[in-house]
C-alpha positions as a LaTeX table, in Angstrom:
\begin{tabular}{lrrr}
\hline
Residue & $x$ (\AA) & $y$ (\AA) & $z$ (\AA) \\
\hline
Met1 & 55.84 & $-53.19$ & 125.17 \\
Asn2 & 53.34 & $-55.85$ & 124.11 \\
Ala3 & 49.88 & $-54.42$ & 124.87 \\
Val4 & 48.64 & $-57.67$ & 126.47 \\
Tyr5 & 51.70 & $-57.85$ & 128.72 \\
Glu6 & 51.46 & $-54.15$ & 129.57 \\
Lys7 & 47.85 & $-54.63$ & 130.69 \\
Leu8 & 48.83 & $-57.68$ & 132.75 \\
Met9 & 51.62 & $-55.77$ & 134.50 \\
Lys10 & 49.31 & $-52.85$ & 135.27 \\
Cys11 & 46.90 & $-55.29$ & 136.91 \\
Tyr12 & 49.78 & $-56.88$ & 138.84 \\
Glu13 & 51.01 & $-53.50$ & 140.08 \\
Ser14 & 47.45 & $-52.60$ & 141.08 \\
Val15 & 47.18 & $-55.83$ & 143.10 \\
Arg16 & 50.58 & $-55.42$ & 144.75 \\
Glu17 & 49.66 & $-51.90$ & 145.90 \\
Arg18 & 46.94 & $-53.51$ & 148.02 \\
Ile19 & 47.97 & $-57.13$ & 148.66 \\
Asp20 & 51.40 & $-58.58$ & 149.47 \\
Phe21 & 50.16 & $-62.14$ & 150.11 \\
Val22 & 52.08 & $-64.85$ & 148.22 \\
Pro23 & 49.93 & $-67.90$ & 147.36 \\
Glu24 & 51.27 & $-71.36$ & 146.60 \\
Ile25 & 48.11 & $-72.66$ & 144.89 \\
Ala26 & 45.68 & $-70.73$ & 142.69 \\
Leu27 & 42.14 & $-72.08$ & 142.80 \\
Val28 & 39.46 & $-71.15$ & 140.26 \\
Leu29 & 36.04 & $-71.69$ & 141.81 \\
Gly30 & 33.45 & $-73.00$ & 139.38 \\
Ser31 & 29.69 & $-73.37$ & 139.85 \\
Gly32 & 28.87 & $-74.99$ & 143.18 \\
Leu33 & 32.12 & $-73.86$ & 144.77 \\
Gly34 & 31.35 & $-70.15$ & 144.78 \\
Asp35 & 31.17 & $-69.91$ & 148.57 \\
Tyr36 & 34.25 & $-72.08$ & 149.16 \\
Gly37 & 36.26 & $-68.92$ & 149.65 \\
Glu38 & 34.30 & $-68.09$ & 152.81 \\
Thr39 & 35.23 & $-71.45$ & 154.34 \\
Ile40 & 38.99 & $-70.81$ & 154.30 \\
Asp41 & 41.08 & $-68.77$ & 156.73 \\
Val42 & 40.70 & $-65.47$ & 154.85 \\
Val43 & 43.52 & $-62.95$ & 155.07 \\
Ala44 & 42.31 & $-60.46$ & 152.45 \\
Thr45 & 39.86 & $-60.01$ & 149.58 \\
Leu46 & 40.18 & $-57.89$ & 146.46 \\
Asp47 & 37.25 & $-57.02$ & 144.22 \\
Tyr48 & 37.94 & $-57.28$ & 140.49 \\
His49 & 36.52 & $-53.76$ & 140.07 \\
Asp50 & 39.37 & $-52.43$ & 142.21 \\
Ile51 & 42.09 & $-53.78$ & 139.88 \\
Glu52 & 42.96 & $-51.35$ & 137.10 \\
Gly53 & 41.97 & $-52.76$ & 133.72 \\
Phe54 & 40.84 & $-56.12$ & 135.09 \\
Pro55 & 38.02 & $-57.93$ & 133.19 \\
Val56 & 34.90 & $-58.28$ & 135.34 \\
Ser57 & 32.60 & $-61.31$ & 135.25 \\
Thr58 & 29.02 & $-60.55$ & 134.21 \\
Val59 & 27.55 & $-63.96$ & 135.08 \\
Ala60 & 24.90 & $-64.03$ & 137.82 \\
Gly61 & 26.17 & $-65.82$ & 140.91 \\
His62 & 29.83 & $-65.03$ & 140.21 \\
Lys63 & 30.93 & $-62.63$ & 142.94 \\
Gly64 & 33.95 & $-61.31$ & 141.09 \\
Arg65 & 36.82 & $-61.11$ & 143.56 \\
Phe66 & 40.07 & $-62.68$ & 144.67 \\
Ile67 & 40.20 & $-64.25$ & 148.11 \\
Phe68 & 43.58 & $-64.69$ & 149.78 \\
Gly69 & 44.03 & $-67.02$ & 152.70 \\
Tyr70 & 44.86 & $-70.48$ & 153.97 \\
Val71 & 43.33 & $-73.90$ & 153.40 \\
Asn72 & 44.48 & $-75.94$ & 156.41 \\
Gly73 & 47.66 & $-73.88$ & 156.47 \\
Val74 & 48.25 & $-73.88$ & 152.70 \\
Pro75 & 48.49 & $-70.34$ & 151.21 \\
Val76 & 45.99 & $-69.99$ & 148.36 \\
Val77 & 44.40 & $-67.39$ & 146.15 \\
Cys78 & 40.83 & $-68.18$ & 145.05 \\
Met79 & 39.07 & $-66.72$ & 142.04 \\
Gln80 & 35.49 & $-66.28$ & 143.17 \\
Gly81 & 33.99 & $-65.84$ & 139.72 \\
Arg82 & 35.86 & $-66.36$ & 136.45 \\
Val83 & 35.69 & $-64.50$ & 133.16 \\
His84 & 34.23 & $-66.39$ & 130.18 \\
Tyr85 & 34.90 & $-65.97$ & 126.47 \\
Tyr86 & 31.14 & $-65.83$ & 125.80 \\
Glu87 & 30.87 & $-62.62$ & 127.82 \\
Gly88 & 32.51 & $-60.85$ & 124.89 \\
Tyr89 & 36.02 & $-60.46$ & 126.25 \\
Pro90 & 39.05 & $-61.23$ & 124.08 \\
Ile91 & 40.65 & $-64.55$ & 124.98 \\
Thr92 & 43.70 & $-62.73$ & 126.40 \\
Asp93 & 41.40 & $-61.08$ & 128.96 \\
Val94 & 39.86 & $-64.46$ & 129.80 \\
Val95 & 43.28 & $-65.81$ & 130.83 \\
Leu96 & 44.59 & $-62.57$ & 132.37 \\
Pro97 & 43.52 & $-63.68$ & 135.88 \\
Thr98 & 45.43 & $-66.97$ & 135.47 \\
Arg99 & 48.56 & $-65.14$ & 134.43 \\
Leu100 & 48.11 & $-62.67$ & 137.24 \\
Met101 & 47.92 & $-65.42$ & 139.87 \\
Lys102 & 51.17 & $-66.90$ & 138.54 \\
Leu103 & 52.83 & $-63.49$ & 138.91 \\
Met104 & 51.52 & $-63.38$ & 142.50 \\
Gly105 & 53.60 & $-66.48$ & 143.18 \\
Ala106 & 51.24 & $-69.43$ & 142.62 \\
Lys107 & 52.99 & $-72.60$ & 141.46 \\
Val108 & 49.84 & $-74.69$ & 140.87 \\
Leu109 & 46.61 & $-73.83$ & 139.06 \\
Phe110 & 43.67 & $-75.88$ & 140.38 \\
Leu111 & 40.73 & $-75.51$ & 137.98 \\
Thr112 & 37.13 & $-76.41$ & 138.80 \\
Asn113 & 33.96 & $-76.10$ & 136.76 \\
Ala114 & 30.47 & $-77.40$ & 136.16 \\
Ala115 & 30.30 & $-79.34$ & 132.90 \\
Gly116 & 27.86 & $-81.30$ & 130.80 \\
Gly117 & 28.48 & $-85.03$ & 130.71 \\
Leu118 & 29.07 & $-86.57$ & 127.28 \\
Asn119 & 29.90 & $-90.05$ & 128.55 \\
Tyr120 & 26.90 & $-92.34$ & 129.14 \\
Asp121 & 28.75 & $-93.84$ & 132.11 \\
Phe122 & 28.50 & $-90.46$ & 133.87 \\
Ala123 & 25.57 & $-89.19$ & 135.92 \\
Ala124 & 24.58 & $-85.73$ & 137.14 \\
Gly125 & 26.46 & $-85.06$ & 140.36 \\
Asp126 & 29.56 & $-87.08$ & 139.42 \\
Phe127 & 33.03 & $-85.55$ & 139.64 \\
Met128 & 35.45 & $-85.95$ & 136.73 \\
Leu129 & 39.20 & $-85.62$ & 137.01 \\
Ile130 & 40.37 & $-83.78$ & 133.89 \\
Thr131 & 43.07 & $-85.86$ & 132.20 \\
Asp132 & 43.31 & $-83.83$ & 128.98 \\
His133 & 41.36 & $-81.28$ & 126.97 \\
Ile134 & 40.21 & $-80.22$ & 123.50 \\
Met135 & 39.91 & $-76.48$ & 122.80 \\
Asn136 & 40.00 & $-76.15$ & 119.02 \\
Phe137 & 36.65 & $-74.37$ & 119.11 \\
Val138 & 37.91 & $-71.30$ & 120.97 \\
Pro139 & 41.00 & $-69.29$ & 120.01 \\
Ser140 & 44.27 & $-70.08$ & 121.75 \\
Pro141 & 45.23 & $-67.39$ & 124.29 \\
Leu142 & 48.74 & $-67.58$ & 122.80 \\
Ile143 & 47.73 & $-66.24$ & 119.36 \\
Gly144 & 49.52 & $-63.02$ & 118.51 \\
Glu145 & 52.99 & $-61.80$ & 119.41 \\
Asn146 & 54.52 & $-64.16$ & 121.97 \\
Ile147 & 55.14 & $-62.67$ & 125.39 \\
Asp148 & 58.65 & $-63.97$ & 125.96 \\
Gln149 & 58.56 & $-62.88$ & 129.61 \\
Leu150 & 55.80 & $-65.45$ & 130.19 \\
Gly151 & 56.87 & $-68.44$ & 128.13 \\
Thr152 & 58.14 & $-69.94$ & 124.89 \\
Arg153 & 56.55 & $-69.33$ & 121.48 \\
Phe154 & 55.65 & $-73.00$ & 120.93 \\
Pro155 & 54.88 & $-74.63$ & 124.30 \\
Asp156 & 54.61 & $-78.40$ & 124.59 \\
Met157 & 51.12 & $-79.61$ & 125.49 \\
Ser158 & 51.77 & $-83.31$ & 126.11 \\
Asp159 & 51.41 & $-83.06$ & 129.89 \\
Val160 & 49.16 & $-80.08$ & 130.69 \\
Tyr161 & 47.28 & $-81.79$ & 133.53 \\
Lys162 & 50.22 & $-83.12$ & 135.50 \\
Lys163 & 50.15 & $-86.86$ & 136.14 \\
Asp164 & 51.52 & $-86.49$ & 139.67 \\
Leu165 & 48.73 & $-84.07$ & 140.58 \\
Gln166 & 46.17 & $-86.43$ & 139.03 \\
Glu167 & 47.43 & $-89.24$ & 141.24 \\
Ile168 & 47.18 & $-87.02$ & 144.32 \\
Ile169 & 43.58 & $-86.08$ & 143.51 \\
Lys170 & 42.64 & $-89.72$ & 142.83 \\
Lys171 & 44.10 & $-90.79$ & 146.17 \\
Ser172 & 42.37 & $-87.89$ & 147.94 \\
Ala173 & 39.03 & $-88.96$ & 146.48 \\
Ser174 & 39.67 & $-92.58$ & 147.45 \\
Asp175 & 40.58 & $-91.62$ & 151.02 \\
Leu176 & 37.35 & $-89.65$ & 151.30 \\
Gly177 & 35.22 & $-92.37$ & 149.71 \\
Ile178 & 34.21 & $-90.02$ & 146.89 \\
Lys179 & 33.60 & $-91.53$ & 143.45 \\
Leu180 & 35.83 & $-89.87$ & 140.85 \\
Gln181 & 35.39 & $-90.32$ & 137.12 \\
Gln182 & 38.17 & $-89.46$ & 134.69 \\
Gly183 & 38.02 & $-88.00$ & 131.22 \\
Val184 & 38.71 & $-85.41$ & 128.55 \\
Tyr185 & 37.16 & $-81.94$ & 128.82 \\
Ile186 & 36.17 & $-79.98$ & 125.72 \\
Gln187 & 35.81 & $-76.20$ & 125.82 \\
Leu188 & 33.18 & $-74.71$ & 123.53 \\
Thr189 & 32.29 & $-71.04$ & 123.25 \\
Gly190 & 28.82 & $-70.97$ & 124.79 \\
Pro191 & 26.72 & $-69.30$ & 126.05 \\
Asn192 & 24.17 & $-71.55$ & 124.35 \\
Phe193 & 24.17 & $-75.21$ & 125.29 \\
Glu194 & 25.17 & $-77.67$ & 122.57 \\
Thr195 & 22.74 & $-79.20$ & 120.10 \\
Pro196 & 22.28 & $-82.98$ & 120.03 \\
Ala197 & 24.41 & $-83.12$ & 116.84 \\
Glu198 & 27.17 & $-81.11$ & 118.53 \\
Val199 & 27.08 & $-83.45$ & 121.52 \\
Arg200 & 27.50 & $-86.43$ & 119.18 \\
Met201 & 30.40 & $-84.61$ & 117.48 \\
Cys202 & 32.11 & $-83.99$ & 120.82 \\
Arg203 & 31.76 & $-87.66$ & 121.78 \\
Thr204 & 33.19 & $-88.67$ & 118.41 \\
Leu205 & 36.19 & $-86.40$ & 119.06 \\
Gly206 & 36.81 & $-88.21$ & 122.34 \\
Ala207 & 35.43 & $-85.74$ & 124.88 \\
Asp208 & 33.77 & $-86.92$ & 128.08 \\
Ala209 & 32.55 & $-83.54$ & 129.38 \\
Ala210 & 31.80 & $-80.17$ & 127.78 \\
Gly211 & 31.96 & $-76.67$ & 129.19 \\
Met212 & 32.59 & $-73.02$ & 128.44 \\
Ser213 & 35.82 & $-72.38$ & 130.35 \\
Thr214 & 38.94 & $-74.02$ & 131.82 \\
Ala215 & 40.97 & $-75.24$ & 128.82 \\
Ala216 & 42.13 & $-71.78$ & 127.73 \\
Glu217 & 43.16 & $-71.07$ & 131.34 \\
Ala218 & 45.10 & $-74.34$ & 131.41 \\
Val219 & 46.92 & $-73.42$ & 128.19 \\
Ala220 & 47.96 & $-70.02$ & 129.58 \\
Ala221 & 49.13 & $-71.58$ & 132.84 \\
Asn222 & 51.07 & $-74.31$ & 131.05 \\
His223 & 52.72 & $-71.64$ & 128.88 \\
Met224 & 53.95 & $-69.94$ & 132.06 \\
Gly225 & 55.27 & $-73.14$ & 133.60 \\
Met226 & 52.53 & $-73.69$ & 136.18 \\
Lys227 & 51.49 & $-77.19$ & 137.25 \\
Val228 & 47.82 & $-77.64$ & 136.32 \\
Cys229 & 45.06 & $-79.91$ & 137.60 \\
Gly230 & 41.31 & $-79.80$ & 137.29 \\
Ile231 & 38.01 & $-81.33$ & 138.36 \\
Ser232 & 34.63 & $-80.99$ & 136.64 \\
Cys233 & 31.33 & $-81.39$ & 138.43 \\
Ile234 & 29.04 & $-83.17$ & 135.96 \\
Ser235 & 25.91 & $-81.07$ & 136.30 \\
Asn236 & 23.80 & $-82.77$ & 133.62 \\
Leu237 & 24.05 & $-85.05$ & 130.61 \\
Gly238 & 24.47 & $-83.39$ & 127.23 \\
Cys239 & 21.59 & $-82.33$ & 124.99 \\
Gly240 & 19.91 & $-85.30$ & 123.33 \\
Met241 & 21.30 & $-87.83$ & 125.83 \\
Thr242 & 18.13 & $-87.48$ & 127.93 \\
Asp243 & 14.63 & $-86.19$ & 127.21 \\
Thr244 & 15.08 & $-83.18$ & 129.50 \\
Pro245 & 15.84 & $-79.73$ & 128.02 \\
Leu246 & 18.94 & $-78.10$ & 129.53 \\
Thr247 & 18.70 & $-75.07$ & 131.80 \\
His248 & 21.21 & $-73.05$ & 133.82 \\
Glu249 & 19.00 & $-73.68$ & 136.86 \\
Glu250 & 19.55 & $-77.44$ & 136.50 \\
Val251 & 23.32 & $-76.87$ & 136.37 \\
Ser252 & 23.21 & $-74.73$ & 139.52 \\
Glu253 & 20.93 & $-77.14$ & 141.40 \\
Thr254 & 23.19 & $-80.13$ & 140.75 \\
Ala255 & 26.34 & $-78.18$ & 141.61 \\
Asp256 & 24.77 & $-76.98$ & 144.87 \\
Arg257 & 23.58 & $-80.52$ & 145.74 \\
Val258 & 27.09 & $-81.98$ & 145.65 \\
Ala259 & 28.93 & $-78.84$ & 146.80 \\
Gly260 & 29.74 & $-80.36$ & 150.20 \\
Gln261 & 31.59 & $-83.31$ & 148.69 \\
Phe262 & 33.25 & $-81.06$ & 146.12 \\
Lys263 & 34.63 & $-78.83$ & 148.89 \\
Gln264 & 35.90 & $-81.86$ & 150.80 \\
Leu265 & 37.67 & $-83.18$ & 147.73 \\
Val266 & 39.24 & $-79.82$ & 146.86 \\
Thr267 & 40.44 & $-79.25$ & 150.43 \\
Glu268 & 41.95 & $-82.72$ & 150.77 \\
Ser269 & 43.63 & $-82.40$ & 147.36 \\
Ile270 & 45.10 & $-78.97$ & 148.16 \\
Val271 & 46.59 & $-80.23$ & 151.41 \\
Asn272 & 48.09 & $-83.29$ & 149.71 \\
Ile273 & 49.43 & $-81.27$ & 146.75 \\
His274 & 51.09 & $-78.91$ & 149.23 \\
Lys275 & 52.74 & $-81.86$ & 151.00 \\
Ala276 & 54.06 & $-83.18$ & 147.68 \\
Leu277 & 55.39 & $-79.78$ & 146.62 \\
Asn278 & 57.24 & $-79.37$ & 149.88 \\
Ala279 & 58.41 & $-82.96$ & 150.39 \\
\hline
\end{tabular}
């Protein structure tokens, strides 16, 4: 058996020994949404350490567990703390949680993150609907022997962030009176922030926001046939776009400042996505 698939199935069996909950939507909680899991109707929690072979996040502030429960009646699984490529894990480990949530039953992957703004029309605290991504700077999670049980060898990438889900999120933001930018997300390796020259390069490539996660997860989910959507919280403008040096504290402060609106938007979007899926 393919070693990556074997590891995934061991993790799945380990989860199923403890949890029989079947989610409809998988939600990855980025910076600023870490405590969102406590606001839902929690049925069960599962620490990453308790899943055999599961990669564990080493980033401060990432709790490292799955939360199972309901958002206004919608069954969800939340990742409270994601795994990043810069932590030293192979890219297949970075996307293992995404694949695992699909095996649990999730039909939709809802990605969130804190990202640096590359578009001068953006400001710290804005939300950006992800319309597409660039991830040529990190390895594809599909490199290596294809896992036929998960998806095709050469998956189409023309519609990763589903247009119907984008429309639902835009309407949800409008109904709530929340300003929502739109743009292309670029995933870089991190953990260092980008240099001013790298920020200019990313803008030239057509990116509107930069981060250290998300795109690889979207690729893995798309490969497995999940519907994907995503929102970035613009935590700061990229290096060289202002006179202020970048710090992780600044990212966290901005994310925390707008966390209330972010939670509102995610909740409203989840409810409306559920309605569309079950119409």
